[in-house]
N, C-alpha and C positions, 0 to 999 in steps of 0.2 A: 554347871559348876567342875572346871578342871580339877581332877585328884592325881596327883603324882606321887607314887612312893619312891624314895631312893633307898639303896644300901647295899647289901652282900646276900646273893642267892640264898646260902645255905647258913645263916646268920639264925639262930635260937630264937632272938626277938623280934625279926623278920617276919619269919614263919609265924607266929603268935601276929603280928599285927597285918598281915597278910590273909591269914585264917579270918581274923574281926573283919576285915574290909569285906572278904568272901560271906560271912556269916550275915551281914548287913544290907548285902547284895550293892555295895558300891562302888560302881565302874571306877577303873584305876588305871594309869598306866605306871609301869613297873622300870626303874631305872636302876641297873645295877651298875655301881660306880668302879666298882672293880674289875669288869672286863670293859666297860664301855669310856671309862674312866670320867673325870668332872672335872669343870673347868674353873680358873680362878674368877671370872666373873660370878658365877655363882655362888661359891664357897663368901666371897665379899661380899655378895646380898644377904647372904644367911647371915654371916655375920653381923649386918645390921639390924637385922630383923631378931636375933636369937641372942647373939654374942658368940664370941669365938670359944670364950671359954665352955659354954653350954657345947656347943658342937665338936670340940677336941675329947676324944675319948681317950681321959688320962687311965681307965679301969682297964682299958685292952691289952692283951699281951705284946701287941705291935708296939704300942706308947712304953710300957714299962720296958720291953727289951732295947729302948733307944740308949744309947750313951749319955750320963747324967752331963754333959756340956751340951747335949740337945736339949734338953729337960729345962735348962737353967736360964733365968731373965724370958722366960716366954712372954711375948705380945701378939697382937694381933697377926701382924707380918710374918713371925717367924712361925706362929700357930698354921696358919693357912699355906704357909710352904712345904711344912711339913705333911699336911693332908693331902696337899697336892702330890706329894712324892709318894706316899702311902696312904690310899683312900681309906684302909681301913681302920685309921686312925679317926676318921669322921664316927660320930654316936649315929646309931641306927635303930631305928629307922628315921630320916628326916623325911616328912609327909607334907605336902604342898596342898591346900586346900583353897582354890582360890587363889586369896590373898593372904590366908593365913598358913602360919608355919609352925609344924607340931616336931619336936626334936626327942626321940624316945618313945617308947609306948605305953601308953595306961589307959585300960579298955574306958574309964571315966572322963578321960583328955577327949579321947575320939568321938564317943557317946556326946561330950557338949560341941564340937567341933561341926558333926554330921546333924545335931539338931535331931 
């Protein structure tokens, strides 16, 4: 089963998720979308599975710093454009486990995904 964790290297939640994976001896690839970027097709696929509302990190400082005009009347197209422009607006981590997609980190969700 292929496992890839997407996020930003220095994010505290990412560190917790990676520590969980390491402690459970789960082999995974790490994709830092702040340095390596992320493509539209991937974001669109994630939005179909998880929903763009789940993917967009509205609680983060990057989103909160946006002008109100950019935050108004958000839809999937606008949200994906924002996340492409500034990947730190993508909620972290995004974990692809085979065909499953987990957004955010909760130990119990990871426990269930890895059985």
